[in-house]
Structures are given as C-alpha cells and as structure tokens.
C-alpha positions as CSV (number, residue, x, y, z in Angstrom):
1,M,119.3,100.6,76.9
2,G,119.0,101.2,80.7
3,H,118.1,97.6,81.7
4,K,120.2,95.8,79.1
5,V,123.3,97.9,78.9
6,I,123.7,100.5,81.7
7,F,122.0,98.6,84.5
8,P,121.8,95.0,83.2
9,I,119.3,92.7,85.0
10,K,120.8,90.1,87.2
11,I,119.4,86.7,86.2
12,S,119.3,83.3,87.8
13,N,117.4,80.4,86.0
14,V,117.5,78.3,89.2
15,P,116.3,79.2,92.7
16,T,119.0,80.8,95.0
17,I,116.9,80.8,98.2
18,E,116.4,77.6,100.0
19,P,112.8,76.3,100.4
20,V,111.2,75.9,103.8
21,S,109.6,72.6,104.8
22,A,108.3,70.8,107.9
23,G,105.8,67.9,108.0
24,T,103.4,68.1,105.1
25,F,104.5,71.7,104.3
26,F,107.0,72.6,101.5
27,F,107.1,76.2,100.5
28,G,109.2,78.0,97.8
29,P,109.6,77.9,94.0
30,Q,110.8,74.3,94.3
31,A,107.4,73.3,95.5
32,H,105.9,73.9,92.1
33,A,106.6,71.3,89.4
34,T,106.9,73.9,86.7
35,Q,107.3,77.6,86.4
36,P,105.8,79.6,83.5
37,K,108.3,80.9,81.0
38,T,105.9,82.8,78.7
39,I,103.0,85.1,79.3
40,E,100.7,82.5,77.6
41,E,101.8,79.9,80.2
42,F,101.5,82.4,83.1
43,I,97.9,83.6,82.5
44,P,96.3,80.3,83.5
45,V,98.5,80.1,86.6
46,L,97.5,83.6,87.6
47,A,93.8,82.8,86.8
48,E,93.8,79.8,89.2
49,Q,95.5,81.9,91.9
50,L,92.9,84.6,91.5
51,R,90.1,82.0,91.7
52,L,91.5,80.6,94.9
53,Y,91.9,84.1,96.4
54,N,88.4,85.1,95.6
55,A,87.1,82.0,97.3
56,V,88.6,82.9,100.7
57,A,88.8,86.7,100.5
58,P,85.4,87.5,102.3
59,S,86.7,85.7,105.4
60,L,90.1,87.4,105.6
61,W,89.0,90.9,106.9
62,P,85.8,92.3,108.4
63,D,83.6,93.5,105.6
64,N,86.5,93.1,103.2
65,K,86.4,95.4,100.2
66,V,88.9,93.4,98.2
67,V,86.5,90.7,97.1
68,N,85.1,89.3,93.9
69,Q,88.1,90.8,92.0
70,S,89.0,90.4,88.3
71,A,92.2,91.3,86.6
72,V,93.3,92.8,83.3
73,V,96.8,91.6,82.5
74,E,99.2,93.2,80.0
75,G,102.3,91.4,78.7
76,I,104.9,94.3,78.7
77,E,107.0,93.0,75.8
78,S,104.1,92.0,73.5
79,G,101.5,94.6,74.5
80,K,98.9,91.8,74.5
81,F,96.0,91.9,77.1
82,W,94.0,89.3,78.9
83,Y,90.9,89.5,81.1
84,I,90.6,87.1,84.1
85,S,87.2,86.8,85.7
86,P,86.8,86.4,89.5
87,D,86.1,82.7,88.9
88,G,89.3,82.2,87.0
89,Q,88.0,82.3,83.4
90,T,90.3,84.0,80.9
91,K,89.9,85.7,77.5
92,P,92.2,87.8,75.3
93,L,91.3,91.5,75.0
94,S,92.1,94.1,72.4
95,K,94.0,97.1,73.7
96,N,90.9,99.4,73.4
97,D,88.8,96.9,75.2
98,A,91.4,96.6,77.9
99,L,91.7,100.3,78.4
100,S,88.0,100.7,78.6
101,Y,88.2,99.3,82.1
102,G,89.5,102.7,83.1
103,F,92.7,101.9,84.9
104,A,95.9,104.1,84.8
105,R,98.3,102.0,82.6
106,N,101.8,101.6,84.1
107,A,103.5,99.3,81.6
108,F,106.6,98.5,83.5
109,A,107.6,95.5,85.7
110,G,105.3,95.4,88.6
111,G,103.0,98.0,87.2
112,F,99.4,98.0,88.6
113,G,96.3,100.1,88.8
114,P,92.9,99.7,90.2
115,Y,89.6,99.7,88.3
116,E,86.0,99.1,89.5
117,G,86.0,95.4,90.5
118,G,89.6,94.5,89.8
119,M,93.2,95.4,89.1
120,Y,95.4,96.0,86.1
121,L,98.6,94.1,86.3
122,A,101.7,94.5,84.0
123,V,103.8,91.3,83.6
124,A,107.4,91.3,82.3
125,E,107.8,88.0,80.5
126,E,111.6,88.3,80.8
127,D,111.2,88.2,84.5
128,L,109.0,85.0,84.7
129,P,112.0,82.6,84.6
130,N,114.3,84.9,86.6
131,Y,114.1,83.6,90.2
132,L,116.0,86.7,91.5
133,M,113.0,88.8,90.8
134,W,110.4,87.0,93.0
135,Q,111.7,83.9,94.8
136,R,111.8,85.8,98.2
137,Y,108.0,85.3,98.3
138,L,108.2,81.9,99.9
139,H,104.5,82.4,100.9
140,L,103.6,82.2,97.2
141,G,106.5,80.4,95.3
142,T,105.7,81.9,91.9
143,Y,105.9,85.2,90.0
144,D,104.2,87.6,92.2
145,S,101.4,89.3,90.2
146,I,98.7,87.9,92.5
147,L,100.4,89.6,95.5
148,F,100.3,92.9,93.7
149,L,96.6,92.4,93.4
150,T,96.1,91.5,97.0
151,H,98.6,93.7,98.7
152,E,98.0,96.8,96.6
153,G,94.3,96.1,96.4
154,F,94.3,96.1,100.2
155,H,95.9,99.6,100.2
156,L,93.7,101.0,97.5
157,K,90.3,99.4,98.2
158,E,90.2,98.2,101.8
159,Q,92.3,100.9,103.6
160,N,90.5,103.7,101.8
161,A,87.1,102.5,103.0
162,P,85.3,104.9,105.4
163,K,85.5,102.4,108.3
164,W,89.3,103.1,108.5
165,Q,90.4,106.0,110.6
166,T,93.4,107.9,109.2
167,V,96.5,108.8,111.1
168,S,96.4,112.3,112.5
169,G,99.7,114.2,111.8
170,A,101.0,111.3,109.7
171,V,104.5,111.7,108.4
172,P,104.5,109.7,105.1
173,N,108.0,109.6,103.9
174,A,108.3,111.8,100.9
175,G,110.5,110.0,98.4
176,R,110.4,106.9,100.5
177,A,113.7,107.7,102.3
178,E,114.3,104.8,104.6
179,F,116.1,106.6,107.5
180,L,118.9,104.1,107.2
181,E,121.4,106.5,108.7
182,N,120.2,105.7,112.2
183,T,122.1,102.4,112.7
184,P,121.3,101.9,116.4
185,S,117.6,102.1,115.6
186,R,118.0,99.8,112.7
187,A,119.7,97.2,114.9
188,K,117.0,97.5,117.6
189,R,114.3,97.0,115.0
190,G,116.2,94.1,113.5
191,L,116.2,92.5,116.9
192,L,112.5,93.2,117.3
193,Q,111.8,91.5,113.9
194,R,113.7,88.4,114.9
195,Q,112.0,88.2,118.3
196,L,108.5,88.6,116.8
197,M,109.2,86.0,114.2
198,K,110.5,83.6,116.8
199,A,107.2,84.1,118.8
200,V,105.1,83.4,115.7
201,S,107.2,80.3,115.0
202,E,106.4,78.9,118.5
203,P,102.7,79.2,119.2
204,G,101.8,79.5,122.9
205,N,105.3,80.6,124.0
206,T,104.2,83.8,125.8
207,P,107.7,84.6,127.2
208,L,108.9,85.1,123.6
209,I,106.2,87.7,123.0
210,L,107.2,89.5,126.2
211,E,110.8,89.6,125.1
212,A,109.8,91.2,121.8
213,L,107.5,93.7,123.5
214,S,110.4,94.7,125.9
215,T,112.5,95.5,122.8
216,Y,109.6,97.5,121.3
217,E,109.1,99.5,124.5
218,D,112.8,100.2,124.7
219,W,112.9,101.3,121.1
220,K,109.9,103.6,121.5
221,E,111.6,105.3,124.5
222,K,115.0,105.7,122.9
223,F,113.9,106.7,119.4
224,P,110.6,108.8,119.9
225,D,110.9,110.5,116.5
226,E,111.3,107.3,114.7
227,Y,108.4,105.9,116.6
228,K,106.2,108.8,115.5
229,N,107.4,108.4,111.9
230,S,106.7,104.7,112.0
231,I,103.0,104.8,112.9
232,Y,101.7,105.4,109.4
233,F,103.8,102.6,107.9
234,E,103.1,100.1,110.8
235,R,99.5,100.7,110.3
236,V,99.3,100.7,106.5
237,E,102.2,98.4,105.3
238,G,102.2,96.0,108.2
239,T,98.5,95.0,107.7
240,A,99.0,94.8,103.9
241,F,102.0,92.5,104.3
242,Y,99.9,90.4,106.7
243,Y,97.2,90.2,104.1
244,E,99.7,89.3,101.4
245,M,101.2,86.5,103.4
246,I,97.9,84.8,104.0
247,T,96.5,85.3,100.5
248,G,99.8,84.1,99.1
249,L,99.6,80.8,101.0
250,Y,96.0,80.2,100.1
251,S,96.6,81.1,96.4
252,G,100.0,79.4,96.0
253,Y,99.6,76.2,97.9
254,P,96.0,75.0,97.8
255,D,96.9,71.4,98.2
256,Q,98.9,72.2,101.4
257,V,97.2,75.1,103.2
258,N,93.6,75.4,104.5
259,S,91.8,77.3,107.3
260,N,92.6,74.4,109.7
261,N,96.4,74.5,109.3
262,L,97.0,78.1,108.2
263,D,98.5,79.1,111.5
264,K,101.0,76.3,111.4
265,A,101.9,77.3,107.8
266,L,102.6,80.8,108.9
267,A,104.6,79.6,111.9
268,L,106.8,77.8,109.5
269,L,107.4,80.9,107.4
270,A,108.4,82.7,110.5
271,T,111.4,80.5,110.9
272,R,113.0,82.2,107.8
273,D,114.4,85.5,109.1
274,D,117.0,85.1,106.4
275,V,114.2,86.0,103.9
276,Y,111.8,88.2,105.8
277,I,113.9,90.5,107.9
278,R,114.1,94.0,106.4
279,H,116.0,97.2,107.2
280,G,114.9,100.8,107.0
281,L,112.1,102.4,109.0
282,I,109.5,101.7,106.2
283,K,110.6,98.2,105.3
284,E,110.9,97.2,108.9
285,S,107.2,98.2,109.4
286,Y,106.1,95.5,107.0
287,T,107.7,92.7,109.1
288,V,107.2,94.2,112.6
289,S,103.5,94.8,112.3
290,G,102.9,92.0,109.8
291,F,104.1,89.4,112.3
292,A,102.4,91.3,115.1
293,C,99.1,90.7,113.2
294,L,99.8,87.0,113.2
295,L,100.2,87.0,117.0
296,L,97.1,89.1,117.4
297,D,95.1,86.5,115.5
298,R,96.0,84.1,118.3
299,L,95.2,86.5,121.1
300,E,92.4,89.0,120.2
301,E,89.3,88.2,118.2
302,N,88.4,91.8,117.5
303,W,91.8,93.4,116.9
304,K,91.1,94.3,113.3
305,E,88.0,96.4,114.3
306,R,90.1,98.1,117.0
307,L,92.8,98.9,114.4
308,M,90.4,100.4,111.9
309,G,88.6,102.4,114.5
310,D,91.6,104.2,115.9
311,G,93.8,106.1,113.5
312,E,96.7,106.1,116.0
313,A,96.6,102.3,116.5
314,T,99.1,99.9,115.0
315,P,99.2,96.1,115.2
316,I,102.4,96.1,117.3
317,E,101.0,98.7,119.7
318,I,97.7,96.7,120.1
319,L,99.9,93.7,120.9
320,Y,101.8,95.8,123.4
321,Q,98.6,97.0,125.1
322,H,97.3,93.4,125.2
323,F,100.1,92.6,127.7
324,K,100.0,96.0,129.6
325,N,99.4,94.2,132.9
326,D,102.3,91.8,132.4
327,T,105.8,92.4,133.7
328,L,108.2,92.7,130.7
329,P,111.8,91.4,131.0
330,A,114.7,93.8,130.9
331,P,115.4,94.7,127.3
332,R,118.4,93.1,125.7
333,Q,121.1,95.7,125.1
334,L,122.6,96.0,121.7
335,T,126.1,94.8,121.2
336,Q,128.7,95.9,118.7
337,A,128.1,92.6,116.8
338,D,124.4,93.7,116.4
339,I,125.5,97.1,115.0
340,D,128.1,95.5,112.7
341,A,125.6,92.9,111.4
342,V,122.9,95.4,110.5
343,T,125.4,97.7,108.9
344,E,126.6,94.9,106.7
345,E,123.0,94.0,105.8
346,I,122.0,97.6,104.8
347,Q,125.1,98.0,102.7
348,K,124.4,94.9,100.6
349,P,123.6,95.7,96.9
350,D,120.1,95.2,95.7
351,I,119.9,92.0,93.7
352,N,117.0,93.2,91.7
353,R,116.8,95.7,88.9
354,G,119.4,98.4,88.8
355,M,117.8,101.7,89.9
356,P,114.3,100.4,89.5
357,L,112.5,103.5,90.7
358,V,114.3,105.8,88.2
359,F,113.3,103.6,85.3
360,Q,109.8,103.2,86.6
361,M,109.5,107.0,86.7
362,L,110.8,107.2,83.1
363,Y,108.4,104.5,81.9
364,Y,105.5,106.4,83.6
365,M,106.5,109.7,82.0
366,L,107.1,108.3,78.5
367,F,104.3,105.7,78.1
C-alpha cells in the first residue's frame, strides 16, 4: 500500500541520465546491449560481475579482507533464493538452505547482510527495469547489487579489520541527519567537490589540486565543527565510495577497463559532476574523499597504509598534507550564485522511492 498507493514509485523504462564517453570508453546503462527484467535474467549478470570482482579484489587494497566472496541472492517478490560462488557458478537454494548461511535477512530493496565468506543481497524485481533506481551508477551501468556487496562489504569486512585504527571521539550522525541547514558550508563543499573532480579529470594538472586544497583549508577554518563531524564519514564513506567506483568499472565494463587504463576511465567519470556531486555533510564525504583517493593513487604509493594506521587521517587530509610545502592560491570566495545553486539542489525532491527509510524500517520490523 505504501509504495503503490501512498508513495508510488517513480518509474522510467528508458535511461534519463546521459552516458559518458571518450575514445574507447562508453559508460552508462546505454553501454549494455540488454538490461535484465526478471530475477532469473539478473542472476547470471550478477554472477559474472562477482566473478570479475573476485579476480581483481586482492590487488585493490593492502591485505584486502573483501576477497573470494560469494553471494546469496533473494528475489523479494518471489522469495526464491540463489547461491553464487566466487567463480560465478549459480544454483537455486531452498529458503532453509539459504538461511543456514547465517545472515540477517532484510528483504527490502537494497537489503544486504554479511555472512562468513560472502554477502546476502535482496533484489527487487520491479526495480530491475526502472532506470531511476540505479542509473546514476555510471561506473557500473546496471542494477547495483554488486556495488552493495563491494561497498558494504568494504565497511563490514575490511574497515572492521584490526589493522584499521578507529576515530577517537567520532561523531557518527545519529539518524543520518545531513546538516543541510548550513548552506554556506554546503556551497563551499560543493565547490570543493567540483574542484577535486576537475583535478581527477585532468591528470598531472597540479594547480587544479592546489585550488581544491585552498578551498578545503578555507572550509576547515570557517567551519571547524563541521570539519570535526566530517572526519568519520570522510574516512569511512569516502574510501568505500572509492572502492565502489573501481570495483564497478572492473565488474561492469570488462571489455573496456583494465589495470592499464583504469586511471583514464576514472578521469572520464570525474567529468560528470552532474551525477556525482552530493550535498549534505555525510553525502559530500563520499565524493570529497572518494575523489581525493583517486588523486592519492597518482601521488603516494603508501597512502592506504597511512590512512589505516591513523584513526584521525582522512584521504582529503592526507592529500592536503602531501602539498604542505606548496603555496596554495587564495581561496575562491562564495558568491550569491553559489548559495542559490546549492539551495536549489538540496531542495530538489528525491527521485527514488518515497520515504525509503521509513518503509525499510517497517520491513525490518515486520519481516
């Protein structure tokens, strides 16, 4: 009743976000000849994505804990289950066999839960043909279950490893309030996101990095409380988003992306600030430190070890410290146009499910 009557799902059977292309690269839903419309069609697609992911996972993070992963997949509408092995083999499971893997079942759209050696994934068949639900993931171009496995697996399995130092005095945002009321900070962080993405899109252009770091320095000085509140999310969500982008490209575009051209592929994604810019302290942290990670890959070989070993370190701060001996340009001052633009953006309605967190909470309580 909630999704179909009170808060009906917005649907588009055709992509509404333009693809991105350059040279041999072509990313977005349009890059795939067909898109699955049923769970039976989707399982082999996900299986191949998982096989491709497992092939590269050991090289993506030092002593990576999210390796050799399997998946147990549930079709929400049908209640059917499948097992996908790390090498991409599939087989149907009974409900009892599926639950024997020991995951916490969250049978709602995007539901997931870890088990030893893999992840439970809930798939909404009605969302498979609905481009509004997943097309913003240009770095994958298909329904996003594999990104739940890699992004959330990175949180649950890699970031909980003993080698990671935790943030002292962390201020995780209870209820995930986004601090959207501080518009000047939102505008400054919006500028920072655009500058970092511009720097990623133009490899070797150091002045672009310095411009971004000038904005970052200015933001830290003017909004110290927000800076303190951002550390946890920059550290946790920024790195998981970085991991998601890379694993998505490898899993979604094996005929286009390899280790030799990955950086060029990521540079192309960074041209799409219409897709990847986010607003709100938490959401901004995905993009700010996610793209800072991509810049660090070009500049510092051991930045990941530094990040894990210091609970106060964030990717954007490590990038800032990398250029501590450089003279930064004067920060660009915000204009009224900057304020108006970010205000318009944060007031836009969510194109996805109406009140998704409320319904997810109810699903969790009832089922």
